[in-house]
N, C-alpha and C positions, 0 to 999 in steps of 0.2 A: 486369538485362540492358539494356545501352545500345549501340545500333548493332551488335547481335549479339554483343557481348562480355560474358561473364558475370563478375560479381564477387561473391565470398562476403562477406556482411555479418555473419552470425552463425551459429553451429552449436553443438549440444549433443547428447549421447547420450540415448536414450530411445525406447521403443516405444509402440505404441497397441494396445488390445484389438480383436480381430476380432469381427464380428457384434454390434457395439455402436454406439449412436448417439454420435458425437463432436461436441461443440460447438466449432467452430473459428472464431476471429474475428481480424481484423486492424484496428487503428486507425491510420490515417495522418493525423497532425495536424502540419502544417508539416513540419519536418525530423525528427520523431520517429515511429518505427514500433513499435507494441506488438502482439505476437502472443500469443494465448492458446489453450490447449487445455483444455476443460472448466473454464474459469474461472481456470486457473493460468497465470501469466505465464511465457512461454518466454524462454530466453536470460538470465534473471536481471534484465533491465532493458530499458527501451525502447532501440531501436537508432537511431542518428542517421545519416541520409543525405538529401541534398537533390537528388539527381541527377534524379529524375522527380517532377513536381509535379501531374500531372493524368492522367486516363485512366479507363477502365471496369474492370470486374471479370470474372473467368473462373473456372470450375471446372476442375480439372486432375487428370489421372491419368497414371501412368507404370507400364506393365506390370501394371496392376491391373484385372483383368476382374471386372465385377459391382459396382463401386463405385457408390454412389448419393449424390445431393446433394438436399437439401430445405430448405425454409424459408430461402431466400437473402434476406437483408435488407441493403440498403445505405442508410445514413442520411447526409445531408449535414449536417455540424456547423456550417456557416457561419452558419445562422440563429440559433444560440445564442451566438455568440462575443461579441456586444455585451453580453449579460447575464452570461455566464460564460466567460471565456477558457479554452480547453481545458487549458492548462497554467498553473496558478497559481504553482507553485514546482517547480524541479528543482535539487537540490543533490547534486553528485557529489564535492565537496570536492577536486577535482583541482588547484585553484589554491592549495591549502594555507592558506586563510584561514578564519576563523570569523566574519567580518563578518555582522551581521544576526541572529546567534544569541545568546541571553542565557541564562545558567545560573541556576537557583534550587536551593538546597540546603534540602530539607525536613528530612532526618535530621540528627542531631547526633553520632552515634556513628561514629568513624573519619572524621569530617569534617576538612577540607572536601573537596568533590569535585575531580577533576582532569580537566576536559574539555580537549581539544586536537584539532587537525587534524594528522594525521601519515600519510604514505604514501597520501594520497588518500581517507582515511576520517575520520569524526568519532569520537573515542575518549573513553572515561571510565575512568580507571585507579585510582580510589579505591574502597575497600570500604564506602563510606558507607551507613548505614541508620538506621532508627529505627521505632518508639519503643523496642523491645527486640528482641533476636535471637529468631527463631522466630515473630515476629508474622505472623499470617495475614490480619488485617484492619487497616484504618487505618494502612497502611504509610507510612513517611516516607522517601523515597529522594532522588534528585537528578534534575533534568530540565534539558533545554536546549531552549528554545522559539524559534520563528521570530518575531522581534519587529517585523516590518513592521506599522505601524498598520493598513494595509488588510487584513491577515490576520485581525485581530480581528473583521472583519465577514464573514468567510467563513461560509457557511451549509451548503449541500449540496456535498460533495466526496468524493473518494476519496484517501486518503493511503496510501502504501506506502513501504517501506524494506527494505533488506537488513541484517539483524542477524547478528552473529557473536560468540561468546564461548567461552573455555575454562572459565569459571566455571559455576556451576549454580544461581544464585539469580535474583532478579527482573529481567526486562528487558521493555521494551514501548514503546508509543506512546501519547501523550496526544493528544486531538483535541477540537475546540470548546473549546479552552483560553482562558479569559478572564483568570484570575489564579490565584495559588496556592491559592485556596479554591474554585474553580469550574472543573471540567473533567470529561471522560470519560477513562477509562484502560483500555487493553487490556494486561494483564500476564501474562507467562508465567513459570512457576517450575519448574525441573527438579528441584531438591532435594525439593520437596514435591509434585511431579507434579500441578500444576493449571494451568488457564488461567482467568482471570477478566476480566469486563467490569464495571467499577465506575463510579459517578457520584459526584462530590464537589460539593456545593452548600452555599455558606456554611460550608465546612469540615466538613460532615457527610457521611460516606460511606454509600452504599447499593450493594449487590451486585445487578447486573442479570442476570448470567448466569455460570455456572461449570461446569466439567467437569474430569475427570481427564485427565492427559496431560502428557508431558514434551517437551523439545526436544533436538535433537542438538547436542552441543558441537563446537567447531572446525569448524562447518559454516555456510555461508551460509543464513540463514533468510529467506524471503520473507514478510514480515508486511504485511497490508493491512487497512484498515477503510474501508467505504463508509458514509457518513452522509448519508442522503437523507430529509429531512423527519423523521419520528419513527422511521424504520427504520435500524437499525445492523447491518451485516453484517461480521463479522470473518473473516479467512482466514489460515491458516498454510500456506505452500507450496502455495497454490491450493485447499486443502481448507477448506470452510466450518466454522467453529467453532460450538459450542453448539447444533448441530442445525438451525440456520437463523437468520434475522434476529431481532434483539431490538428491541422497541418501547419508546421512551421519548421524551417530548416536553419534558423539563425544560430542556435547554440547546440553544439554537437556533443559536449562532454562536460562532466563536472560531478561534484558530490551532492549530498542531500543535507537539508537543514529543517529543523522544526521552527515554527514561526508563531509570533503573537503580536497583536496590535490592540492596545487598550484593553487587554484581557488579563485580569489578575486571577491567578489560581488555576490556570490551564495545565493539564497534565498530558504527557505523551508516553506511550508504552508500546512494547513489542514492535519496535522499528525493524522492519525487514526490507532489505534490498537484495533482489535476486535477479539472476539472468532471466530475460523474458522466455527463454526456452524452458525454464522450469516453472513458468506460469501460463503455459498453454498458448503462447504466441508463436506457434510453429509455422505460421504462414510466411514468416520472414526467412525461412530456410527451406531447402529442398525437403519435400515430404518423405518420411521414412517408407521403406518397402512394407506393404501390408500383404498378409496372406489370409485368404478366406477358405474355409473348409466346411465339410458337412457337420451337422449337429451330432454330438457324441453323447450317449447316456452312460452313466456309471451306476 
């Protein structure tokens, strides 16, 4: 709303449950606005708008008698920006280039990979995999990592992306990636109906968490990982995977990569890497000072 004129910035269908506590949050960082409901990112991506740059907050109701508001928290992120800029990377691939991204083929069957940027998304169109078909561990796929040298020093961050494929094999995101022998990987596999969080150190794989579950084909999948200290929290479409955070202290820093195993035609879009302070993980720092006062009517 500017000078009394309303402009619609984003909309999507969806309801909320009644008589339930709803965790609603908005992050306004520069020209990016990220809205969440119960941890799930709304509208599929942060919304860009720079019309209004400052102001207070308000609780709102329209035709809703009996609504309650509690635990209102407002945190100023400016104090953390020198240590961790709110947005470390945002790639929507709308410019049509792949600059800054480097591909690595681990698998040798049906190689090489075919990474490209088309139609505003990052694509991988080969069925590359290894070491054998049906492998459930020590998989060798293909990855495309963000190769900025500064990214190799990233420690605590939240990485998210929108994935989509008509295939049913392995897709995912790598994080704290140092080199082809050292990284964490979140992988989803529809054919074998599992999700796994694995760690690779000096080429040796260890499974940190696993659960059953498939993913929807031909559907945008919101995949995210929060890596803060020793705690790793993975989400699919806003739902926390593996029953909660996983603890591991082996790998402390590294960049991010998009990943495919035996999946031709997978796409990646809206890759966002942000300081966890900009994604609500404020329990890792001293809580800001809060001031409570009486209700004021205007």
